[in-house]
One Martini backbone bead per residue (centre of mass of N, CA, C, O) as a GRO file, in nm:
protein
   95
    1UNK     BB    1  -4.390   9.508  -2.029
    2UNK     BB    2  -4.703   9.560  -2.108
    3UNK     BB    3  -5.033   9.480  -2.113
    4UNK     BB    4  -5.080   9.499  -2.424
    5UNK     BB    5  -4.842   9.319  -2.504
    6UNK     BB    6  -4.930   9.069  -2.346
    7UNK     BB    7  -5.204   9.034  -2.492
    8UNK     BB    8  -5.090   8.996  -2.775
    9UNK     BB    9  -4.914   8.745  -2.709
   10UNK     BB   10  -5.143   8.567  -2.604
   11UNK     BB   11  -5.305   8.560  -2.870
   12UNK     BB   12  -5.083   8.425  -3.035
   13UNK     BB   13  -5.038   8.170  -2.844
   14UNK     BB   14  -5.319   8.029  -2.872
   15UNK     BB   15  -5.240   7.908  -3.174
   16UNK     BB   16  -5.010   7.766  -3.050
   17UNK     BB   17  -4.778   7.520  -3.002
   18UNK     BB   18  -4.595   7.323  -2.824
   19UNK     BB   19  -4.222   7.282  -2.875
   20UNK     BB   20  -4.163   7.216  -2.570
   21UNK     BB   21  -4.031   6.995  -2.311
   22UNK     BB   22  -4.064   6.939  -1.958
   23UNK     BB   23  -3.949   6.710  -1.747
   24UNK     BB   24  -3.832   6.532  -1.472
   25UNK     BB   25  -3.545   6.694  -1.499
   26UNK     BB   26  -3.612   6.964  -1.601
   27UNK     BB   27  -3.381   7.217  -1.622
   28UNK     BB   28  -3.166   7.183  -1.874
   29UNK     BB   29  -2.922   7.239  -2.100
   30UNK     BB   30  -3.091   7.140  -2.339
   31UNK     BB   31  -3.338   7.315  -2.291
   32UNK     BB   32  -3.197   7.588  -2.297
   33UNK     BB   33  -3.086   7.567  -2.584
   34UNK     BB   34  -3.353   7.522  -2.731
   35UNK     BB   35  -3.501   7.782  -2.633
   36UNK     BB   36  -3.292   7.984  -2.731
   37UNK     BB   37  -3.320   7.917  -3.034
   38UNK     BB   38  -3.626   7.979  -3.050
   39UNK     BB   39  -3.616   8.276  -2.957
   40UNK     BB   40  -3.432   8.372  -3.189
   41UNK     BB   41  -3.634   8.274  -3.425
   42UNK     BB   42  -3.943   8.372  -3.279
   43UNK     BB   43  -3.972   8.510  -2.963
   44UNK     BB   44  -4.211   8.291  -2.931
   45UNK     BB   45  -4.270   8.048  -2.664
   46UNK     BB   46  -4.407   7.723  -2.613
   47UNK     BB   47  -4.438   7.534  -2.306
   48UNK     BB   48  -4.427   7.203  -2.172
   49UNK     BB   49  -4.522   7.055  -1.864
   50UNK     BB   50  -4.496   6.773  -1.730
   51UNK     BB   51  -4.659   6.587  -1.487
   52UNK     BB   52  -4.375   6.434  -1.393
   53UNK     BB   53  -4.267   6.680  -1.280
   54UNK     BB   54  -4.104   6.812  -0.996
   55UNK     BB   55  -4.178   7.089  -1.096
   56UNK     BB   56  -4.312   7.382  -1.104
   57UNK     BB   57  -4.427   7.591  -1.340
   58UNK     BB   58  -4.329   7.864  -1.216
   59UNK     BB   59  -4.038   7.767  -1.167
   60UNK     BB   60  -3.967   7.703  -1.458
   61UNK     BB   61  -4.026   7.984  -1.574
   62UNK     BB   62  -3.820   8.140  -1.401
   63UNK     BB   63  -3.567   7.982  -1.486
   64UNK     BB   64  -3.584   8.040  -1.789
   65UNK     BB   65  -3.596   8.350  -1.782
   66UNK     BB   66  -3.330   8.396  -1.627
   67UNK     BB   67  -3.133   8.231  -1.819
   68UNK     BB   68  -3.250   8.389  -2.105
   69UNK     BB   69  -3.380   8.681  -2.086
   70UNK     BB   70  -3.685   8.652  -2.039
   71UNK     BB   71  -4.041   8.673  -2.064
   72UNK     BB   72  -4.334   8.625  -1.899
   73UNK     BB   73  -4.649   8.593  -2.025
   74UNK     BB   74  -4.747   8.289  -1.933
   75UNK     BB   75  -4.936   8.072  -1.712
   76UNK     BB   76  -5.117   7.764  -1.816
   77UNK     BB   77  -5.115   7.521  -1.637
   78UNK     BB   78  -4.865   7.339  -1.834
   79UNK     BB   79  -4.804   7.627  -1.961
   80UNK     BB   80  -4.553   7.825  -2.135
   81UNK     BB   81  -4.481   8.176  -2.206
   82UNK     BB   82  -4.222   8.322  -2.404
   83UNK     BB   83  -4.023   8.636  -2.434
   84UNK     BB   84  -3.781   8.757  -2.691
   85UNK     BB   85  -3.591   8.968  -2.834
   86UNK     BB   86  -3.469   8.969  -3.169
   87UNK     BB   87  -3.152   9.016  -3.369
   88UNK     BB   88  -3.209   8.848  -3.596
   89UNK     BB   89  -3.219   8.775  -3.911
   90UNK     BB   90  -3.552   8.744  -4.040
   91UNK     BB   91  -3.727   8.839  -3.804
   92UNK     BB   92  -4.048   8.860  -3.691
   93UNK     BB   93  -4.175   9.114  -3.519
   94UNK     BB   94  -4.416   9.142  -3.255
   95UNK     BB   95  -4.327   9.447  -3.114
   0.00000   0.00000   0.00000
């Protein structure tokens, strides 16, 4: 992903709300499954890391990206934005 792609995805993500939360248990199998389904359906997912989480936001972002084969678009405060190209039918491709 180049800089212009990342900028485009960041601008799209600014208007989106976080649709998944990572809590004090961190990255669990349930969170991975949920984010995987969302990435397949939407390509771009915004995730909120709760303040009571034991893990750092950048650590959570790296763990999710590695486990799901996604790319980190940005981490800002307690929010993470991930992107993964989807091959599912009917998905509007962002890039």
